[in-house]
C-alpha positions as CSV (number, residue, x, y, z in Angstrom):
1,T,47.3,-136.7,-23.5
2,D,47.7,-134.1,-26.3
3,S,50.0,-131.2,-25.4
4,N,47.1,-128.8,-25.8
5,T,44.9,-130.8,-23.4
6,V,44.8,-130.0,-19.7
7,S,46.9,-132.4,-17.7
8,S,45.3,-135.7,-16.7
9,L,47.6,-136.0,-13.7
10,S,45.2,-134.4,-11.3
11,P,42.6,-136.7,-9.7
12,P,38.9,-136.5,-10.5
13,P,36.8,-134.1,-8.5
14,T,35.7,-135.5,-5.1
15,S,32.5,-133.4,-4.7
16,P,29.9,-131.6,-6.9
17,E,31.3,-128.3,-5.7
18,E,34.8,-129.2,-6.8
19,L,33.4,-130.2,-10.2
20,R,31.7,-126.8,-10.5
21,Q,34.9,-124.9,-9.8
22,R,36.9,-127.0,-12.3
23,I,34.2,-126.7,-15.0
24,Q,34.3,-122.9,-14.5
25,K,38.0,-122.9,-15.2
26,D,37.5,-124.9,-18.4
27,Y,35.5,-122.0,-19.7
28,T,37.3,-119.0,-18.2
29,Q,41.0,-120.2,-18.5
30,N,41.0,-123.0,-21.0
31,N,38.5,-121.6,-23.6
32,Y,37.5,-125.2,-24.0
33,L,34.6,-124.6,-26.5
34,W,37.2,-123.4,-29.1
35,T,40.3,-125.4,-28.0
36,G,39.1,-128.7,-26.7
37,N,41.3,-128.2,-23.7
38,L,39.4,-130.0,-20.9
39,D,40.3,-130.8,-17.3
40,L,40.2,-134.5,-18.4
41,P,39.8,-136.1,-14.9
42,C,36.5,-134.2,-14.6
43,F,35.0,-136.4,-17.4
44,Q,34.5,-140.1,-17.4
45,E,36.3,-141.8,-20.3
46,D,33.0,-142.9,-21.8
47,C,31.0,-139.7,-20.9
48,I,28.2,-138.6,-23.3
49,F,28.3,-135.3,-25.1
50,Q,24.9,-134.2,-26.4
51,D,23.3,-131.1,-27.8
52,P,20.2,-130.7,-30.0
53,T,22.1,-131.4,-33.2
54,L,24.5,-134.3,-32.2
55,R,25.4,-136.9,-29.6
56,F,28.5,-138.9,-29.2
57,Q,30.3,-140.8,-26.5
58,G,33.9,-140.4,-25.2
59,R,35.9,-137.5,-23.8
60,Q,38.8,-138.2,-26.2
61,R,36.4,-138.0,-29.2
62,F,35.3,-134.5,-28.0
63,V,38.9,-133.4,-27.8
64,Q,39.7,-134.9,-31.2
65,N,36.7,-133.3,-32.8
66,V,37.6,-129.8,-31.6
67,Q,41.4,-130.1,-32.0
68,Q,41.4,-131.9,-35.3
69,N,38.5,-130.1,-37.0
70,L,37.7,-126.7,-35.4
71,V,41.2,-125.6,-34.4
72,P,42.8,-126.3,-37.8
73,L,39.9,-124.6,-39.6
74,C,40.2,-121.5,-37.4
75,N,44.0,-121.3,-38.1
76,S,44.1,-122.1,-41.8
77,A,45.7,-119.9,-44.4
78,A,42.3,-119.1,-45.9
79,I,40.4,-118.6,-42.7
80,R,41.8,-117.1,-39.5
81,A,40.2,-116.7,-36.2
82,V,41.0,-113.2,-34.9
83,Q,39.1,-113.6,-31.7
84,T,37.5,-116.6,-30.0
85,Q,36.0,-116.7,-26.5
86,S,34.1,-119.1,-24.3
87,I,32.1,-116.7,-22.1
88,L,30.2,-117.7,-19.0
89,L,26.9,-115.7,-19.0
90,E,26.4,-116.5,-15.3
91,E,28.2,-118.2,-12.5
92,P,28.0,-122.0,-13.0
93,Q,25.1,-123.3,-10.8
94,L,25.3,-126.4,-8.7
95,R,21.9,-128.2,-8.8
96,K,20.4,-131.4,-7.4
97,V,17.4,-133.5,-8.3
98,K,15.9,-136.5,-6.5
99,K,17.3,-139.7,-7.9
100,G,15.1,-141.1,-10.7
101,Q,13.7,-137.7,-11.6
102,S,16.6,-136.5,-13.8
103,N,16.8,-136.9,-17.5
104,D,20.3,-138.2,-17.2
105,P,20.5,-141.5,-18.9
106,T,23.3,-142.7,-16.6
107,T,21.4,-142.2,-13.3
108,T,21.6,-145.1,-10.9
109,N,19.2,-145.6,-8.0
110,D,21.9,-146.0,-5.3
111,E,20.2,-146.2,-1.9
112,E,23.0,-144.3,-0.2
113,E,22.6,-141.2,-2.3
114,E,19.2,-139.5,-2.3
115,Y,20.1,-136.9,-5.0
116,D,21.9,-136.6,-8.3
117,Y,24.0,-133.5,-8.7
118,Y,24.9,-131.5,-11.8
119,V,26.6,-128.3,-12.7
120,Q,24.6,-126.1,-15.1
121,T,26.3,-123.5,-17.2
122,R,25.0,-120.8,-19.6
123,W,27.6,-119.8,-22.1
124,N,28.3,-117.8,-25.2
125,M,30.7,-119.1,-27.9
126,V,31.9,-116.0,-29.8
127,G,34.3,-115.9,-32.7
128,Q,35.3,-113.4,-35.4
129,F,37.0,-114.6,-38.5
130,Q,38.8,-113.1,-41.5
131,G,40.8,-114.3,-44.5
132,W,40.9,-114.2,-48.2
133,L,37.9,-116.6,-48.4
134,L,35.9,-114.5,-45.9
135,F,35.7,-111.0,-47.3
136,W,32.6,-110.3,-45.2
137,K,34.4,-111.1,-41.8
138,P,31.8,-113.4,-40.3
139,R,31.1,-113.7,-36.6
140,I,29.9,-116.7,-34.7
141,N,27.8,-115.9,-31.7
142,V,26.2,-119.0,-30.1
143,V,24.5,-119.1,-26.7
144,G,24.0,-122.4,-25.0
145,K,23.4,-124.3,-21.8
146,T,25.2,-127.4,-20.6
147,K,24.6,-129.8,-17.7
148,F,27.6,-131.6,-16.3
149,W,26.3,-134.6,-14.2
150,F,28.5,-135.5,-11.2
151,R,29.1,-139.2,-10.7
152,R,30.8,-140.6,-7.6
153,L,33.2,-143.3,-8.6
154,V,33.9,-146.4,-6.6
155,D,37.1,-144.9,-5.1
156,G,35.1,-141.9,-3.8
157,S,36.2,-139.4,-6.6
158,G,33.8,-138.2,-9.2
159,S,33.5,-137.2,-12.8
160,A,30.9,-135.7,-15.2
161,N,28.7,-136.5,-18.1
162,D,28.0,-133.5,-20.4
163,D,24.4,-133.1,-21.4
């Protein structure tokens, strides 16, 4: 695990509510949208990250994308991030849908569980930049929504897919 990534020593969440609490910390304490610092056990190794512009698979790929592309750009000699924040616009919501009615591509119709659970977040990714290449001091201000699907693993613990 990269030194900037949240430790993977903790076990995966065991309930949808625990997932909600840990996802909230990823925003409020880890500033994960800018740093890539994730509570890794909350995400399956092959989880899917998807938004309207891109889709890819794998938690390590997400971490690498942010830490190898965004972080160095924000800290380069020509461009410097003077403020970056991952802001939650509302408390993360724990939601449930009847199995088979979600748009989650990994849904299974396990007879034991009647519902699929997910944590929904509304967030604001804010950044201000300056540097000799950026004389106009641009700001990034992106609002988004993310669903983190809870999946109970065979051992009883769980993890998420980011949608």
